[in-house]
Structures are given as structure tokens and as C-alpha cells.
C-alpha positions in Angstrom: 0.0 -0.2 -0.2 1.0 3.2 -1.0 1.5 6.6 1.6 -0.3 9.2 -0.8 0.0 13.3 -0.3 -2.4 15.3 -1.8 -2.1 18.8 -2.8 -5.1 20.4 -2.7 -8.7 19.7 -0.5 -11.1 20.7 -3.7 -13.6 18.0 -5.6 -11.0 15.7 -7.3 -8.3 15.9 -4.1 -11.4 15.0 -1.9 -12.8 12.3 -4.1 -9.2 10.6 -4.5 -8.5 11.1 -0.9 -11.6 9.0 -0.5 -11.5 6.8 -3.0 -7.4 6.0 -2.5 -8.5 5.6 1.4 -11.1 3.1 0.8 -8.4 0.7 -0.9 -6.7 0.7 1.9 -3.5 3.2 1.5 -2.2 5.9 3.9 -3.2 9.2 2.6 -2.8 13.0 3.7 -4.8 15.4 2.2 -3.3 19.1 2.4 -5.8 22.7 1.9 -4.5 25.6 2.7 -8.3 27.3 2.7 -10.5 26.7 5.8 -13.9 26.1 5.3 -16.5 28.7 7.1 -19.8 27.2 8.0 -18.9 23.4 8.0 -22.4 21.9 7.3 -24.5 25.9 6.7 -24.9 25.2 3.0 -26.6 28.0 2.2 -23.4 29.9 4.6 -20.8 28.3 2.8 -22.2 28.9 -0.5 -22.8 32.8 -1.0 -20.7 34.0 1.6 -17.2 32.2 1.5 -14.9 33.8 -0.6 -12.8 31.7 -2.3 -10.3 33.1 -5.0 -9.0 30.0 -5.5 -11.5 28.8 -6.8 -13.5 31.5 -9.0 -16.7 28.8 -10.4 -17.6 27.7 -6.8 -20.4 30.1 -6.8 -21.1 29.7 -10.7 -23.6 26.9 -11.8 -23.1 23.6 -12.2 -24.7 20.3 -13.7 -22.7 17.2 -12.5 -22.9 14.6 -15.9 -23.3 11.2 -15.5 -19.7 9.8 -15.0 -20.0 12.1 -11.6 -23.2 10.3 -11.0 -21.3 6.9 -12.4 -18.1 7.1 -10.3 -20.0 7.9 -7.4 -22.3 4.9 -6.9 -19.6 2.6 -8.0 -16.3 4.0 -5.8 -18.8 5.5 -2.8 -22.0 5.1 -2.8 -22.9 6.4 0.8 -21.7 9.5 -0.4 -23.7 9.3 -3.3 -26.8 8.6 -1.2 -25.7 11.5 1.1 -25.7 14.0 -2.3 -29.2 13.1 -2.8 -30.4 13.3 1.1 -28.7 17.2 1.0 -31.1 18.1 -1.7 -29.2 17.2 -5.1 -31.9 16.1 -7.9 -31.1 13.4 -10.8 -32.3 14.3 -14.2 -32.2 11.7 -17.1 -32.5 13.4 -20.4 -35.5 11.5 -21.4 -37.1 13.0 -19.3 -38.0 15.6 -21.4 -40.5 13.5 -23.5 -43.6 12.2 -21.9 -42.9 8.7 -22.6 -39.3 6.6 -22.6 -38.2 5.9 -25.6 -38.0 1.8 -26.0 -34.2 0.7 -23.6 -30.9 0.6 -24.8 -28.2 -0.5 -23.0 -26.5 2.7 -21.1 -29.8 4.7 -21.2 -29.8 4.1 -17.6 -26.6 6.0 -17.1 -27.4 9.5 -18.9 -28.3 10.8 -15.8 -27.3 14.5 -14.8 -26.5 15.7 -11.6 -28.9 19.2 -10.4 -27.4 21.0 -7.4 -25.0 23.4 -6.3 -21.0 22.5 -6.2 -21.2 23.1 -2.2 -23.3 20.2 -1.8 -20.8 17.8 -3.9 -18.1 19.5 -1.4 -20.2 18.8 1.6 -21.1 15.3 1.0 -17.5 14.3 -0.1 -15.5 16.2 3.3 -18.0 14.7 5.2 -16.9 11.1 3.7 -13.8 11.7 4.2 -13.6 13.0 7.9 -15.0 9.2 8.3 -12.1 7.7 6.5 -10.0 6.0 9.1 -6.8 6.0 6.6 -7.1 9.3 5.5 -5.7 12.4 7.1 -7.7 16.0 6.1 -5.3 18.9 7.1 -7.3 22.3 6.6 -5.7 25.4 7.3 -2.0 23.6 5.5 -0.5 25.0 3.3 2.2 23.0 1.3 5.4 25.6 0.1 7.2 22.9 -1.9 8.2 19.1 -3.1 11.3 16.9 -2.0 12.5 16.0 -5.0 15.5 13.2 -5.3 18.3 13.7 -8.1 18.0 11.1 -10.6 16.8 10.8 -14.0 14.4 11.9 -14.1 13.8 13.2 -10.4 12.0 11.8 -8.4 9.5 14.0 -5.8 9.5 12.2 -2.0 7.3 14.0 -0.3 6.2 17.7 0.0 7.0 20.3 2.7 4.7 22.7 4.5 5.6 25.7 7.2 6.0 23.1 10.1 7.3 19.7 8.1 8.5 17.6 5.3 6.0 14.9 4.8 7.2 12.0 3.2 4.8 10.0 0.5 5.3 7.3 -1.9 3.5 9.5 -4.9 2.2 13.0 -4.3 -1.0 14.2 -6.2 -1.3 17.5 -7.6 -4.7 18.5 -7.2 -4.4 22.1 -6.6 -6.4 23.4 -9.3 -6.0 25.5 -12.3 -3.3 28.4 -10.2 -1.6 25.3 -9.2 2.8 26.5 -7.9 3.6 22.7 -8.6 5.0 22.7 -12.0 7.0 26.3 -11.1 8.4 24.1 -8.3 9.4 21.3 -10.4 11.1 23.8 -12.9 12.7 25.0 -9.9 13.9 22.2 -9.0 15.8 21.5 -12.0 13.2 18.9 -13.9 12.4 19.2 -17.3 9.3 21.3 -17.7 5.9 20.0 -17.5 3.9 20.8 -21.3 1.5 23.2 -21.4 -1.3 23.4 -23.8 -3.1 26.8 -23.0 -5.9 28.4 -25.1 -7.1 31.7 -23.4 -11.5 32.0 -24.4 -12.5 35.4 -25.0 -16.0 34.4 -22.7 -17.1 36.1 -20.1 -20.0 34.4 -17.5 -22.5 36.4 -15.3 -25.1 34.4 -13.2 -27.8 35.0 -10.4 -29.0 32.6 -8.0 -32.6 32.6 -6.6 -35.0 30.5 -4.5 -38.4 29.3 -5.1 -41.1 30.7 -2.6 -42.7 28.7 -0.6 -46.4 29.4 -1.1 -45.4 30.6 -4.8 -45.3 28.7 -8.1 -42.8 26.3 -9.3 -44.0 24.8 -12.6 -42.2 26.5 -15.4 -43.5 24.6 -18.1 -42.5 22.6 -20.8 -39.5 24.9 -21.7 -36.0 24.1 -22.9 -33.0 25.3 -20.0 -31.2 27.2 -23.0 -32.0 30.0 -25.4 -29.3 32.1 -27.8 -29.0 35.5 -29.7 -26.5 36.4 -32.4 -24.1 37.4 -29.7 -25.5 35.5 -26.4 -26.5 32.2 -24.8 -29.0 32.6 -21.5 -29.9 29.6 -19.5 -31.3 28.1 -16.4 -30.0 26.1 -13.7 -32.2 23.9 -12.3 -30.7 23.3 -8.5 -31.2 22.1 -5.6 -33.1 22.7 -2.2 -35.2 24.5 -4.4 -32.8 27.1 -5.9 -31.7 27.7 -8.8 -29.2 29.9 -11.3 -29.9 32.2 -14.2 -27.1 32.1 -16.4 -25.6 34.5 -19.7 -22.5 33.8 -21.5 -21.1 36.8 -24.0 -17.8 37.7 -25.5 -15.4 39.1 -23.2 -14.9 41.8 -25.8 -19.2 42.7 -25.8 -19.1 46.6 -24.6 -22.3 45.8 -22.7 -21.2 43.3 -20.2 -20.0 45.4 -17.1 -24.4 47.2 -17.6 -25.0 43.3 -16.9 -24.0 43.2 -12.8 -26.7 45.5 -12.4 -29.6 43.2 -10.9 -31.9 45.6 -12.8 -30.5 45.3 -16.4 -29.7 41.2 -15.9 -32.9 40.5 -15.6 -34.7 43.3 -18.3 -32.2 41.0 -20.6 -32.9 37.8 -19.1 -36.5 38.2 -20.2 -35.9 38.6 -23.7 -34.5 34.5 -23.2 -38.1 32.4 -23.7 -36.1 29.8 -21.3 -35.1 32.3 -18.2 -38.2 34.3 -18.6 -40.4 31.2 -17.7 -38.8 30.9 -14.5 -38.7 34.8 -13.5 -42.1 34.6 -14.4 -42.1 32.3 -11.3 -41.4 35.2 -8.9 -38.6 33.8 -7.4 -36.0 34.8 -4.6 -33.2 36.4 -5.2 -30.7 34.9 -3.5 -27.2 36.7 -4.7 -25.8 39.9 -6.5 -25.1 39.5 -10.3 -21.9 37.3 -10.1 -19.5 37.5 -13.3 -16.4 35.4 -13.7 -13.9 35.4 -16.8 -10.0 35.2 -17.7 -10.6 31.8 -18.9 -8.4 29.7 -20.4 -8.8 25.8 -21.3 -5.6 24.4 -20.0 -4.2 21.0 -20.3 -0.4 20.2 -18.0 1.0 17.6 -18.9 4.3 15.6 -16.7 5.2 13.8 -19.2 6.7 15.2 -22.7 8.2 13.2 -25.6 10.8 11.6 -23.5 8.5 10.5 -20.5 8.0 11.3 -17.4 9.6 14.6 -16.3 9.2 13.0 -12.9 8.2 10.3 -10.8 6.5 9.6 -7.5 4.2 12.7 -8.9 1.0 13.0 -10.9 -1.4 15.4 -11.5 -5.1 15.4 -11.1 -8.3 17.7 -11.5 -8.0 21.4 -12.7 -4.2 20.9 -12.5 -4.1 18.6 -15.0 -7.0 19.5 -17.1 -9.2 22.7 -17.0 -11.6 23.6 -19.6 -14.0 26.7 -19.4 -17.5 25.6 -18.2 -20.0 25.6 -21.0 -19.9 22.0 -21.7 -19.3 21.1 -17.4 -16.6 18.6 -18.2 -14.6 19.4 -15.0 -16.3 17.4 -12.2 -16.4 14.7 -14.4 -13.0 14.3 -15.7 -11.3 14.8 -11.8 -13.4 11.9 -10.7 -12.8 10.0 -13.6 -9.1 10.7 -13.0 -9.6 9.8 -9.2 -11.1 6.7 -9.9 -8.4 5.3 -12.0 -5.1 6.5 -9.4 -7.4 4.9 -6.7 -7.5 1.5 -8.5 -3.7 2.0 -9.6 -1.7 3.2 -7.1 1.1 1.5 -6.5 1.9 0.9 -10.1 1.7 4.9 -10.6 3.8 5.3 -7.3 6.7 3.4 -9.2 5.9 4.3 -12.5 3.3 7.2 -13.6 4.2 6.7 -17.6 0.3 4.0 -17.3 -1.5 7.0 -15.8 0.4 9.6 -18.4 -0.8 6.9 -21.2 -4.0 6.8 -19.5 -5.0 10.3 -19.3 -3.9 11.7 -22.7 -5.9 8.5 -24.6 -9.1 9.3 -22.1 -9.2 12.4 -20.9 -7.3 14.3 -23.7 -10.0 13.6 -25.9 -12.8 16.1 -24.3 -10.3 18.8 -23.8 -9.3 19.0 -27.3 -13.5 18.9 -28.5 -14.1 21.4 -25.6 -10.9 23.6 -27.5 -12.9 23.1 -31.1 -16.2 24.2 -29.5 -14.9 27.2 -27.7 -13.0 28.4 -30.6 -16.4 28.5 -32.4 -18.6 30.0 -29.7 -15.9 32.9 -29.7 -16.2 33.8 -32.7 -19.5 33.7 -32.8 -20.4 35.4 -30.0 -17.3 38.1 -31.0 -19.2 38.3 -34.9 -22.7 38.6 -33.7 -25.4 36.9 -35.4 -24.7 34.4 -37.6 -27.1 31.2 -37.9 -25.5 27.8 -38.0 -26.3 25.7 -41.6 -29.5 24.4 -42.1 -29.0 20.8 -41.2 -26.7 21.5 -38.3 -29.5 23.6 -36.6 -32.2 20.8 -37.2 -29.6 18.5 -35.7 -29.9 20.7 -32.5 -33.7 21.3 -32.4 -34.6 17.8 -34.1 -33.5 16.1 -30.5 -36.5 17.8 -28.3 -37.9 15.9 -31.1 -36.4 12.6 -31.7 -35.0 10.2 -28.8 -32.8 9.1 -31.1 -31.3 12.1 -31.5 -32.0 13.1 -28.1 -29.5 9.9 -27.1 -26.8 11.0 -29.4 -27.0 14.3 -27.8 -27.2 12.5 -24.3 -23.9 10.9 -25.1 -21.9 14.2 -26.4 -23.1 16.0 -23.6 -22.3 13.2 -21.2 -18.6 12.2 -22.3 -20.1 8.8 -23.8 -18.8 9.7 -27.5 -17.4 12.4 -29.1 -19.9 14.6 -31.4 -18.1 13.1 -34.4 -19.0 10.0 -33.4 -22.4 10.2 -32.0 -23.6 12.2 -34.5 -22.4 10.3 -37.7 -24.5 7.6 -37.3 -26.9 6.0 -40.4 -30.0 6.3 -37.3 -29.1 9.7 -36.2 -29.3 11.0 -40.0 -31.9 9.5 -40.9 -33.5 11.4 -38.0 -32.5 14.0 -39.4 -33.4 14.0 -42.5 -37.2 12.7 -41.8 -37.1 15.3 -39.3 -36.5 18.5 -41.6 -38.7 16.4 -44.9 -41.6 16.9 -42.6 -40.9 20.6 -41.8 -39.8 22.2 -45.3 -40.2 25.7 -44.1 -38.0 25.0 -41.4 -34.9 28.2 -41.1 -32.4 28.3 -38.4 -33.3 31.0 -36.2 -32.2 32.5 -32.2 -34.9 32.4 -29.6 -33.5 35.6 -28.0 -33.3 39.2 -28.9 -32.2 41.0 -31.5 -29.0 43.4 -30.9 -31.0 46.8 -31.3 -33.5 45.3 -28.5 -30.2 44.1 -26.5 -28.7 47.6 -26.6 -32.3 49.0 -26.2 -32.4 47.7 -22.5 -28.6 49.0 -21.4 -28.8 52.1 -19.6 -26.7 54.8 -21.4 
């Protein structure tokens, strides 16, 4: 059994610690932040200042791998998550009747909840695990590196001690200091592939009133203008978020932090207007997040690992902007792999690097491609997709065959080039278009003139 030190107590760090501990490894988890209110989810969610986790109070939808990994590795955590208010949503719930079942359909489930609920359930389980020691308020300031070809990491350093480990996991997030420490120690530099995204997110949280309406009716959760996207994120305990995405170069984006402006614009998007019509109680200011990039950080180059005794996971390995919601799903997949192969990875991380390249990297590449398209579209204005591409998106809400393909892409089962390339999907879209000869691509959100008219001078 390996002695493992984990740097970072976010979702990936917690998940990795729990799965390793339950396989008998001795784990020490170092997290420099001290959680404020412990079991008061609302207090933590709305008032905990977390500058190193800018996505913490943005909306989340946890994709199928989150549910699958938790139900396999920690069913008690999954049960706790549901008990704390998380809700399951199956992609086929859109239809009045489920289509005939196919193998794998049962996995196409989104978990609707705020990030803090998952963090709370994982934290509670980690505290119960006898093989895991969680050190909150303890900052790792460096690594213990032994000379070699390649060098080997033999532990971590804090202000108070040097902590030995057979394996160190960097789960410190998108701002991890570990790559810099490796270079300073004389290691070959990690290989970084980074793509800045010119996209900004603006959201606000609401709660349905106990004595008010609760059903928005049959409405999609997303709407679009030529230069902005808007969406609804139903969440736990009667909360939900309304969110907009637009270009960082949009001259009006600063005005959106005013709640009156934000809501006036959202009412121009059908998906959001239906939820605002429920007269919900606002629970937060308008929250903005920008400065995003897609970054892949590999601790192996063309000659092999740049270091042994150390691997990265979660956002330290790969982080993508949250449009497609991949982060937590990919983080828990990596945690599951590490837990099942810890002794081998501690001895030689080559297999782990190969696994991440083959299993995780394709989703990073897909996000980069999608973001380039979205960034250009949001920047340039109201260009519409071609007729068949628009039909593919619209058809999913009428045809379960296409909805299943869409769900396979959303839930990281298949990449778009595979899921949408089948003869069955092609025939479904062709039939859908034939029944709608007048179909033309269109945006259901506001025009630019309508948008600008709502922006104060």
C-alpha cells in the first residue's frame, strides 16, 4: 500500500483521497483554505470568499460520470448527496414517454445541485475514513525532490514539516504552483497546452418561494441570441441559477452586473423568462467570471515523465471553461483511475500519463474546438448555423434517437464526431427536416437592437 500526499482539497482532491483510502492506502490531504460554516450550505455557498476557486458559486450540472463513479466507489456519498437535496434528471425526462430502453440509457443522468453540496458530502465521507488524514489550514510550500533521471518527488513541505510520501498528487487546481516548483528543482518543464477563451459568464441565484408557483412548464433550459447565450440551471433545495455567456469584448457586459439590467435582458430569452415569471426570491448579487482558458498540463514530454513520484489530477491536469460542464466528471474519472492503480503509478507514472492522454485529452480537444466556434460567433454577431446543423440541435427535442446521441456527447460517452455520425441519426434528422420544409435556423433570444435598448446610457 502506498503513502499518498494530496495537495488540494477541492472535489478532485477529496474524491482521490476517499477512493485511495477505501482501498487501504494511507492518505494525507493538505488544503490551505478553512471552510467557514461547515454544515451550513447556504452560508458557505453565498458568503465563503474563495478566490482560488472562481467557479465555486457559478452554476453546475454534474454529468453522468459523476453519478457513475460515486455510485461505484462511494454509494454512501451518493446517498448523502441526494439527502442534501441534489436531484437526478434523465435526458429522456423531456419526453412524455420514455423510448424503448437501450443498454447504457440508465446512465444518462445529470445531477442538479450546487457545487457546495457535492463538496459537503465528500468532505463528510473523508472525515469518516480512518486511512485519510485531512489537514485544513495547512499550506504546502514545496516538494521534496530527489536527484535522478528523471528526478523523483519523495514528499511535500509545509511551514511546519517535511512530509514523506510514495506518491504525491497535485490537485491544487488551475493555479497550482507545482509546475513552477518542478522547474525550480531542475526538472524538465511540464508540457502545457493553453488556449485563452474570450468568453465571460454572468449569473444570479434564486430560490422558489414556498408559497409561490413552482413549475415553469415545458420549456428548454437554454436560449440563444446571435451574440449571447442564456440558460437556466435548476439546482438543489428549490434553488436555481440564471446565467448568460457573452464575449469578453462585448461593450455592454459591464452593465449586466446591475440586477435590473440583468433580469430585463434575461426576460428576452424564453428559457429564462419562464423561470423569472415564477417570481423567485433573489439569493445573490449578479456574479461574473472571466479570464478563462482551456489548459492541459502534462508531466510527461516526448522522452517520458519529467518526474516520478508525482502526478496531477483535476484542474491541475486539465481545466476547461464550464460551458460543457466537463471539469468535475473528468476529475472524478482521474481519481478513480489513480485509486485503482496507485502502487503502479507510484513506481512509474508512465501508464497514468498514457491513460490521461487517451481518455481525458480528447474531451479537452473537443472543448477547445467548441470554444473557438463559440468565441468567434459571440464576437462576430448574429451568424446562424447551417440548416442541417440547426436541425440536428432542434430535432433532439422531438426524436429520442437524436436526444440519445446528444446525451452521449453531453455525458462524455462519445465525442460529437462519433455520436452524430451514425446512419440512424442521419436518417432521423433527414426525416425531421422532410416534415418541416419551411424550417430555417433562428435565434430565440433578442436582436442586438433589442439588447442595446435595455442597456442604460
